[in-house]
N, C-alpha and C positions, 0 to 999 in steps of 0.2 A: 504493499500501499505506501502511496507517496505522501511525502509529507503533510502535502497541503491537506491530503485525505483524512490523515490521523487528526489533525487540528479540526477539520469539521466535524468528526465524530464526538469530538471532547463534550461532556456534557456536567454541568454544575449540580450542586447537591438540589437546588432549587428546580432546576429542569427534570431530574429523575423522580422528585415528588410530583411535579405535574404530570409527568406520563403514568405514573402509578395510580393518580387520581382518575385521569381519564379512564384508565384499566377498571377501576370501581364504579364509573359512572357508563359502562358498556361500551367503552370506547369513542363515544361522541356525547357533547353536551354543550351547552350554550356558558359563554363568559361567567355570568353572574351565577349560576349553578356550579362550575368551577371553585369560583372565589369563595363562595358559601361553603364548599366541602374541605377547601384547603385552609379556611379560616384567614384569609387575607384579603385587603382591599380589591375591588374588581379592577382598577387602574392597573395593579402589576401582573394581572394576566396577560394584558397586551403584549407587554414586551416579552414576556416568556413564550408566549405562543409564536408570535413572530420570529424569535431567535430558533426554536424549536422547526418551525416551518423552512428557515434557511437550511437547517441541517438535515430536512428530509424527512422527520420524524412526524409530523401532523401536516394536515392541510387545513384552512381556513376559510371560512365563508361569513362576509360581513353582512349584516343586516341593520336597517335604520328603524327603529320604533320609536314610537309616539309616547312621551312621558307626559302625564300632567300632574300639576302641583298646585295648592291652594295659595292665593295670597293672604296677607293679612287680614283683610276683609273678609275674604273667602272663609278663614278660621274663624271668625268671628260669626258668620253666617252659619257655620257647620256646628257651632257650640248653641247658638241660640235659636237656629231656625231662620229659614228665609225670610225676608221682610214680608212677603206675600202670606206665607204661611203664618207669620205672627200676627198681621192684620185679621185675616179670615177666622184665626182661633179667639183674636179679641170680639170680633162680628157676633159669631155664635154665642160666645159667653154672655154677649149683651143683648140677646134677644134680636140680633140682625141688624141693629142700627147704633151708631156712635158717633156723638159730636165730633167733627174734623179736629177740634183743640186738643181732644183728648188722644189722638195718635201718637203724640210723644212719648205715650207711657209705654210704648211697645214697640217705636220706631226711632232712630237717630234721625236728625234733621236731614242729612244727605239721603235718606231712605224712602221720604216721604213722596215726593215728586215721582220718581219710577215707578213706586206701587200703585199710586194713582192712575199712572199711563197704562200699566199692565190691566188694572182693573177695568179699565174704559175699554181697552183692547179686547179682552176676553170677555166682558159682559159680566164679571163675577160680582161687581158693586156698581153703585150710582151714586153721584153725589146731589143731594137735594137741598134747596135753601128753605130755611125756615124761619120764623121770626127771631128765634134765640141763636142763629146762625147756621151754617152749612153742617149738614150731616152725611154720613157716608153709610150705605145703604145696601144690605147683602141681597142680591139678585139669584145667583146660583152658585153652586158648590164646583168650581171648575179643578180637576185633578191635574197635577204636575210632577214631576220626576225631580227637581232640583235638590231636594233634601236628601233624597237618596244618593244623586251623584255626588253631592258634597261628600258624604259618608264613604262611599267607595273609594273617591279620590285619597281621602284622609287616611285610609287603613292601606294605602298602597296600590290597589288595583288601577289596571289601565285597559282593562278589556269591557268593552259596551257594546251593546245591541242597538240595531239600528234606529229603535223608538227614542233612545238616549241621545244619540247625536245632535239633533236639533235643539235639546235643552243644554248639551253640552257647551254647542257654540254660542247659546246664548249667554251662559256663565262665563264664558271667554270674555265677549264683546263688554259684558258688564264689569269686568275687571276683578272677578273672584276666582278665576283659575287662569292659569297660564300653562303652555303647552311648550314642549321643548323636544326636538329631535334627539334621540340618543343612539348612540352605536353599541350595537352588540355583536359579538363575532360567535361563531360555531366553529368549535376545534373537534376534528376528527383524526383519529389516528391513523399511520399509514402503516399498511400490513407490510412487515419487512422483518422476518423472523432471523436475517443475519446480521442485523444490527445489536451492538451491544451497550446496554444501559448502565454501564459502571459510571459510578461519579470520578469526574476528574478535577484534581486537585493539584495545586503548586506545590504544596509542602506536606509531608506526612509529618504527623506528631507522633510522640513517643506512645500515647493511647491507642493510636491506629494500630502501631507495630505489636504492643502488649496484647491487644484482644483479637488480633486477627483480621480486623477489619480492611488491612491493607490488600486483602486478597481480593476485595469487592471495588478495590479504588484503582482509577487509572492516573498516573502522574501526567499533567500538562507538558507536551514537547516545549522546550525553551526555544523561542524565535530569536535567533541572533539578528535579523534584520529590523526588530520594533525599536523604535526610537525611544530613549529613555525619557522621562518627565523633566520638565525645563525646571531648572533649579532657581529660583531668585532669591539667591541670597545676598546678604548684606556686605556692603563694602566701601571703600573709603571713594569720594569723589575723585573721578579719573583726573580732572586739573589738579586737585591737590596730589594726588600721587604722584602727577608729573613735577610739581614743586620740590617735592621730597627727595625725586632722583636727582634733580639739579642740584640740590644740598649735598646730597651724598657722593657726586660726582667732585664737587669742590672740595667737600673734606678729604676724600682721598687724593686730592691734588695737593693738599697741605694748608688748605684755606682756613681761616678762623673767623667765624661769624660774628658780625657786631649787630645792636639793635639800636632804634631810635625812636622818636616822638612823631606825632602826625604834624602837630602843630610848632613851627620854628619861628624864629625870628629872620629876617632879611638878611640880617648879619650873615647867620652860618648857612643860609640856603642861596645867598647869592654874594654878598660882599667878600666873604672868605675866597671864594672863588673867582676872584678878581672881575665880577660883572658888576659893569659900570651903572650908577644908581640911575641914569636916563636911558638903560638898556630898553628896547620893545619888550623883551621877554617879562620885566618886571611890571609891566603895566597891567591892569586889573584884567585885559582881556585874555593874559596869559599866567595868571595865577589867580586861586582863590584866598582873597583878604578875608581876615577873621575880624569881626566886629566885636565892641564890648567885652575885651579883653586886653590885658596890659602884660607885657612880658619885659623882664629885665635882661639884657644880654649876658648870658651865663659863660663870659670870659673874661680872663684877666686882662686889665688894664693895659698892658705892654702888648697884647695880642692886639686890640682894637686900635691902639695907637698905631702899629706897625701895618694894618690894613688900611686905615686912613692914610698913611704915607705912601702907600703903594698904588694906592687910587690917585691920590693928588700929584704925585711926581715920580713915583716907582720906587721911592725909600732906599735901601741899600742891595736892590735887586738887579741894578745895572739897568733898569726900565725908565722910561719917560713918564709911566703912569698915563692916567686918561686925562689928566691935565685940566680938573674941576674941583670945585670946593665939597668935599664929601661932608655929608650930611648924617650925624650919629641919630636923630629922630627918624629918619627914613629906614636906617638901619634896625631900628627897634622894632618896626612894625611886623605884627604876627600875621602868619599866613599858614596854608596847608601847603606842607613840603611839594615841590614840584619835581623833584630827583631824588634817588637814595644817595647821590654824591655826597649830601650833606654829611650823611653817617661816615663816608671816608676820611673828609677833612677832618671831622670830631676824633676819629681813632688817630690819626696821623699826628695830632695835637698832642695827644697823650702816650703815642709811640715814636719818639724821636731818634731811636737807635735802629739800623737796620740789622737784619731784613725785616721786612713788613709784610704781610700777605693776608688780606682780610677780604671779605665780602660782605653784603647785606642784600635782602630780597623782602621786600614787603611792598605795601599800597603807596603810590604817589597819585597826586591829583592836579587836574589841568583842564579848564576850560577847553571844548573842543566840540567838532559838530561829531555827533554819535553816529557811525555809519560801520560798515563791516569790518573795517581796519582799525577804527578810534573808539576811545571810550574816554570818560572824564575821569575814571577812577580804575586804575590797572595797575599790574605787579611790576616792578623794575628790579633787576637785580644789577648792583653797582660792586666792581672789585677793583682792587689795587695790589700791585706790587712795587715793592721798593728796595733798591738794594745799590752798592756801588757796581757800577758797569752796567746796569738796566737801559737796553736800548729798546728801538720801535720793532727791530726783529724778534725780540721776546715777546713784545704785544703780540704781533700777528701769529706767532707758534703758540703763544696761550690760547688764543681765540681759536684757532684751528683744531687744536687738542680737544678742548671743551667741545665745540660742535661736533667733532668726530664721536667723542663719546655719547652725545645725544643722538647718535645717528642720523645726523644731516649731512649730507654727501658732496656737497656742492655750497661755498662759501665765497665770496669774492668783496674787494676792499676798492673804496675809493677816496681821494684826498676830499676833505671837508674843512669845517671852521667850527670851533667852539672857543669862548671868550679865555677859557681856563685851560686849555692844553694846546700843545703846539710841538710837533706837528700834530694835526688830528685826523681822523679818519670815520668813514661810516662803511658797515659791514650788512651784507645783503645774504639771503639764504633763499633758496628755491621752493617755493610753493606749487603742488603740483598742476593747480587750476588757476591762482591768481599770480603765477610768475614769481618774480624776484621781488621779495620784500624786505623793506629796511629793517633791522631788527637790533642794532647797537650804534652807539657812537664812541670814539675811543680816542687816546690819544697819550700823551706824556704832560704830566701837570706843569704850567709855565713857572718860572722864577717867582713870579709876582704872587703866585698861589703858596709855592714851597717856602719862600724867604720868612715871611711873617709867621708861618707854623714853626720856624725854626728847623726844618728838615735841610740838610745838607747833600742828600743823594738824590739821584733821580727816581721817579713815581711814574709808572705807567698806571693808568685808568680806564675804566669801558663801563658803560652803563647799557644795559640790555633789555628790550621791551619784552620781558619772557612770556607775554601772553601771546605775542605772533607766534613764537616758536612752538607754544602748546597747539596754537591751531593745527600746524604742519604735522606734529606728532599725533594728534586726534583725527587729523583728516576731516576738518571743517573748513568753511570759506567765511564764515562770519563770527566776529570775535565775541559778539554777544550771546552766542551760544555756549561759551564758556561759563554762564551763570544761568542755564536753562533748568527748569524744574521737570522736563519731560523725561519720567522715568523711562521709557522705550530708548531713547536716547543714550540717558545715563547708563544703562545696562548694556548698552551695545558697544560703549567707548571702552577702549583700552588697547594696549600693545602686546599683552603676554598670551 
């Protein structure tokens, strides 16, 4: 027998019980009878019989039966009697006539008008006007089947003779009875003595083995082609996983991590980096100014003075500076940090002896037009290496090695300009759909930056838009998707 054939013959415990019940019922029965015999809901009979029909054990014939049930109003009339019955009983009790105003003794307000219409139509009674008001007068006793029909339906009967159908339709039109078509099936055993009825199970229990029941049980064949169930296990957000991988690479390359604060003074964010106070990037459209907060410049007075001289005349750096009057009040202004280089210069100020090797990775904030490549809040990675003999060649080598370890095969550089580095470069990595994406700016810190900090050795520095690298790793085309709450996407992301 083929493997497919063996699977087709497998039976569950419920299916075997179903077939045995059909045997007891003579090999053929309707679904309601089978359900009652098995002690299960009729709804469970339909899938069982369908499975057995597919396996060739039974054949099924579908029947559509009318099922009648009482509405709430119908239940009331079944217990109290039909309105016309109650009125006829009242008339007989009162000698054949009763004032119209007394009908409320046996009828609800909504029943009076239909009953009077019935009486006029059948001639059972009439309405006579008298000096003390209208009277209902009994004319003849009209037989009807409504009360007996309500009782039959209440008791679950759905079998009616021809004389009852007109009254049944009347009850439906009056809203006392509702009719529904109910599906019922007739299940009949297929004669096939060659088929085994052993229960097929996936696992044998110790009790099956001890009791010898295993002899009556078939083991279900293992389907190696069946797909396993999808496991929706919890895991870290893929973007956070990427950031942790970035940190791990830098730790392995010998870097130390530094941390900082979101709100900085312009002194640390711009002035220490030799960015002129009238530079366009310091305008409100390129940085988020913070209101209703006052910060002191957390730097020694000699550093503040050295930065002032570097801006105004170059100080002792060999530069001419920016040749303007530096304003300490401007330097005090608070803002949301615009780059992570502020952490690097803070680190250099407290680490004046080479070698130094540090990075910082966190949020920065810049006003921008939000699109597929830009956000107003994003992560930036900033790194520095300082030591005697450090050159631009070391910078390019470090960036190429870092990119290689992240899995980016192509990176290219081109000259650029930044106020605090000279020479300066921009770096680009290739996105499979968006093309070359600018991801970092780098260079060697200028003497105007290092001199005031008391650093007498060269320092290379870079700032990476790490979110853009994350886009390439995650295979997305829109930077906004890094913050999606779409669980389908989040479960599908990953590179492992």
